[in-house]
Legacy VTK file of the C-alpha trace (Angstrom):
# vtk DataFile Version 3.0
C-alpha trace
ASCII
DATASET POLYDATA
POINTS 109 float
-43.600 35.211 214.696
-42.363 33.137 216.595
-43.159 32.509 220.185
-40.133 33.428 222.246
-40.632 36.598 220.725
-44.602 36.953 221.346
-43.371 35.354 225.219
-41.012 38.571 225.513
-43.040 41.348 224.267
-45.697 39.998 226.493
-43.551 40.297 229.639
-42.252 43.774 228.507
-45.617 45.034 227.900
-46.798 43.231 231.789
-43.698 45.147 233.052
-44.399 48.147 232.018
-48.085 48.352 232.681
-47.192 47.053 236.516
-44.212 49.636 236.567
-46.811 52.439 235.523
-48.919 51.161 238.331
-46.848 50.780 240.927
-44.882 54.250 240.132
-47.116 56.579 242.125
-47.051 54.684 245.081
-43.268 54.276 245.089
-42.872 57.876 244.208
-45.240 59.347 246.941
-45.049 56.407 249.713
-44.165 57.432 253.360
-46.385 60.005 255.145
-45.634 62.780 252.631
-48.730 64.834 251.790
-50.057 64.448 248.246
-48.657 67.416 246.207
-51.595 70.078 245.132
-51.253 69.461 241.469
-51.863 65.321 242.040
-55.084 66.285 243.776
-55.920 68.909 241.185
-55.839 66.768 238.566
-57.272 63.994 239.937
-60.356 66.117 240.419
-60.283 67.757 237.394
-59.015 65.055 234.706
-61.950 62.799 234.612
-64.147 65.559 233.406
-61.640 66.301 230.716
-61.216 62.978 229.502
-65.501 62.291 229.665
-65.220 66.248 227.148
-62.303 63.963 224.525
-65.013 61.317 224.797
-67.813 63.332 223.657
-65.921 64.769 220.887
-63.955 61.355 219.779
-68.339 59.874 219.384
-69.081 63.064 217.688
-66.520 64.052 215.265
-67.726 61.923 212.049
-71.313 61.984 212.541
-72.525 63.550 209.256
-76.006 65.244 209.857
-76.620 65.910 205.937
-76.380 61.933 205.160
-78.945 59.118 206.758
-79.322 58.788 209.538
-78.446 62.141 210.124
-76.963 61.769 213.486
-79.629 60.218 215.256
-78.752 57.318 216.655
-75.710 58.890 218.231
-78.507 61.539 219.990
-80.626 59.091 220.888
-77.761 57.188 222.393
-76.145 60.215 223.990
-79.506 61.657 225.890
-80.265 57.754 227.500
-76.609 58.193 228.978
-77.436 61.388 230.152
-80.921 60.833 231.537
-79.649 57.722 233.096
-76.717 59.511 234.420
-78.875 62.079 236.349
-80.943 59.399 237.735
-78.793 56.587 238.692
-75.609 58.658 239.162
-73.650 55.491 237.423
-71.104 56.488 234.893
-70.271 52.529 234.023
-74.131 51.983 234.126
-74.628 54.947 232.374
-72.043 54.320 229.705
-72.942 50.991 229.078
-76.715 51.149 228.802
-75.724 54.080 226.129
-73.289 51.993 224.198
-76.237 48.779 223.642
-78.711 51.800 222.792
-76.271 53.129 220.037
-75.490 49.326 218.494
-79.212 48.406 219.242
-80.574 51.751 216.776
-77.648 51.422 214.209
-77.936 47.326 214.314
-81.487 47.130 213.833
-83.282 50.431 214.149
-81.911 52.787 211.352
-80.273 50.062 209.186
LINES 1 110
109 0 1 2 3 4 5 6 7 8 9 10 11 12 13 14 15 16 17 18 19 20 21 22 23 24 25 26 27 28 29 30 31 32 33 34 35 36 37 38 39 40 41 42 43 44 45 46 47 48 49 50 51 52 53 54 55 56 57 58 59 60 61 62 63 64 65 66 67 68 69 70 71 72 73 74 75 76 77 78 79 80 81 82 83 84 85 86 87 88 89 90 91 92 93 94 95 96 97 98 99 100 101 102 103 104 105 106 107 108
């Protein structure tokens, strides 16, 4: 691939990304009230996304082969306890990820 093709591809991706970010503001601009469905989705989608992430994280865990899902379980417990304590999603996910990586790289080799 030459540089011209790469630059065009990057420009298209940047344009589409910016368009998707600004589109809601263009659609719902002015003094219009936000539709109820959008308010509802804003409330339920974060929980749905977190549920999908949990399923994704545990989908390939084998309980019959070593390490029997122990690193995943430890990381999940760390995430839940830290979130209950600090109420900070980003902190909980970051520390849980670090905990999991330490477990699989050093503890459960």
